C-alpha positions in Angstrom: -17.1 -4.2 -1.3 -13.8 -2.3 -0.9 -12.6 0.2 -3.5 -8.9 0.5 -3.9 -6.3 2.6 -5.6 -2.8 1.5 -6.6 0.0 4.0 -6.8 3.3 2.8 -8.3 6.1 4.9 -6.8 9.0 4.5 -9.3 11.0 6.7 -11.6 12.1 3.7 -13.6 8.6 2.4 -14.2 7.5 5.9 -15.0 10.3 6.3 -17.6 9.6 2.9 -19.1 13.1 1.5 -18.2 11.7 -1.1 -15.8 8.8 -3.5 -16.3 6.1 -3.2 -13.6 5.4 -6.8 -12.8 3.9 -6.1 -9.4 0.8 -4.0 -10.3 -0.9 -6.6 -12.6 -0.3 -9.3 -10.0 -1.6 -7.1 -7.2 -4.6 -6.0 -9.1 -5.4 -9.6 -10.0 -5.0 -10.7 -6.3 -7.2 -7.9 -5.0 -9.9 -8.5 -7.5 -9.9 -12.2 -6.7 -10.4 -11.2 -3.0 -13.4 -9.0 -4.0 -11.6 -5.7 -3.8 -12.3 -3.4 -6.7 -9.2 -1.7 -8.2 -10.7 1.7 -9.2 -7.4 3.3 -10.3 -3.7 2.6 -11.0 -1.2 5.5 -11.3 2.5 5.6 -11.8 4.2 8.6 -10.1 7.7 10.0 -9.8 9.8 9.4 -6.7 9.0 12.7 -5.1 7.5 13.2 -1.7 5.2 15.9 -2.9 4.0 14.0 -5.9 3.3 10.8 -3.9 1.5 12.8 -1.2 -0.7 14.5 -3.8 -1.5 11.2 -5.6 -2.4 9.5 -2.3 -4.6 12.4 -1.2 -6.3 12.4 -4.6 -7.0 8.6 -4.4 -8.5 9.2 -1.0 -10.6 12.1 -2.3 -12.1 9.8 -4.9 -13.4 7.4 -2.2 -10.7 4.7 -2.2 -10.8 2.9 1.2 -7.6 1.1 0.4 -4.6 3.0 -1.0 -1.7 0.7 -1.8 1.6 2.4 -2.6 4.0 0.0 -4.4 7.6 0.9 -4.1 9.8 3.3 -2.1 10.0 1.2 1.1 13.8 0.8 1.0 16.2 3.2 2.5 17.9 4.5 -0.6 17.6 8.0 -2.1 14.0 8.6 -3.0 12.6 5.9 -0.8 10.2 8.1 1.1 6.9 6.2 0.8 6.8 5.2 4.5 7.4 8.9 5.5 4.5 10.0 3.2 2.2 7.4 4.6 3.0 8.5 8.2 2.0 12.1 7.1 -1.4 10.8 5.9 -2.5 8.3 8.5 -4.0 9.1 11.9 -3.3 5.7 13.4 -0.4 3.5 12.4 -0.9 -0.3 12.6 2.6 -1.6 13.0 1.6 -5.2 13.6 0.6 -5.6 9.9 3.9 -4.3 8.7 5.8 -6.6 11.1 3.7 -9.5 10.0 4.4 -8.7 6.4 8.1 -8.6 6.9 8.0 -11.9 8.9 5.9 -13.6 6.1 8.4 -12.4 3.5 11.3 -13.9 5.3 10.1 -17.3 4.3 10.9 -16.3 0.7 13.9 -14.0 1.0 16.2 -12.6 3.7 15.8 -9.2 2.0 12.3 -8.8 3.5 13.9 -7.3 6.6 15.2 -4.4 4.6 11.7 -3.2 3.7 10.1 -0.4 5.7 6.4 -1.0 5.1 4.0 1.3 6.9 0.3 0.6 7.4 -2.3 2.8 8.9 -5.8 4.3 8.8 -6.6 7.9 8.0 -9.4 8.1 10.7 -10.8 6.1 13.5 -14.3 5.9 12.0 -16.2 5.1 8.8 -14.5 8.0 7.1 -11.2 6.2 7.5 -9.3 4.5 4.7 -6.4 2.0 5.0 -3.1 3.3 3.5 -0.2 0.9 2.9 3.4 1.4 1.7 4.4 -1.9 0.2 7.5 -3.1 -1.6 7.4 -2.5 -5.3 8.6 -6.0 -6.2 6.0 -8.5 -7.3 7.0 -10.9 -4.5 7.1 -8.3 -1.8 3.8 -6.8 -2.8 2.1 -10.2 -2.9 3.6 -11.0 0.5 1.9 -7.8 1.8 -1.4 -8.9 0.3 -1.1 -12.4 1.8 -1.1 -10.7 5.2 -3.4 -7.8 4.4 -6.4 -9.4 2.6 -7.5 -11.7 5.4 -7.4 -8.8 7.8 -9.5 -6.4 5.6 -12.9 -7.5 7.0 -11.8 -6.9 10.6 -10.2 -3.6 9.7 -13.3 -2.2 8.0 -15.5 -3.7 10.7 -13.6 -1.6 13.3 -13.7 1.5 11.1 -17.4 1.1 10.3 -18.6 0.0 13.7 -21.5 2.2 15.0 -20.5 4.0 18.1 
């Protein structure tokens, strides 16, 4: 069983001026896949705040940290850069596959800068994902990610 943490990276959701439709849908999809959602947190669009929230989620034992939002290229969209600071090994194929999957629904998928990686190459490793903050984009990411979770954790947990 995988334990996850969801971090919503949005000033507007934090301020209550934008409805967060992605998080409930993502939590439902993860739980349907057998992934426990241990925590959900909304944080300000600040590199330092996001970094601290992700590190905190990892410290509590989350093996999947999903960051929703901040994958564009506008001001404050720094989630991919933060994920790159946290992971030891990037897995670009998952991000590429997610964008390709999203193109079936919207040409805007190509504007997203998802980053996926693991924090270590062994059983101490966790998967960290920067995902679009939209409901559709986040669910596209899960469509790709969920079937890969057993193989990802098998590689991390494999005895050496």
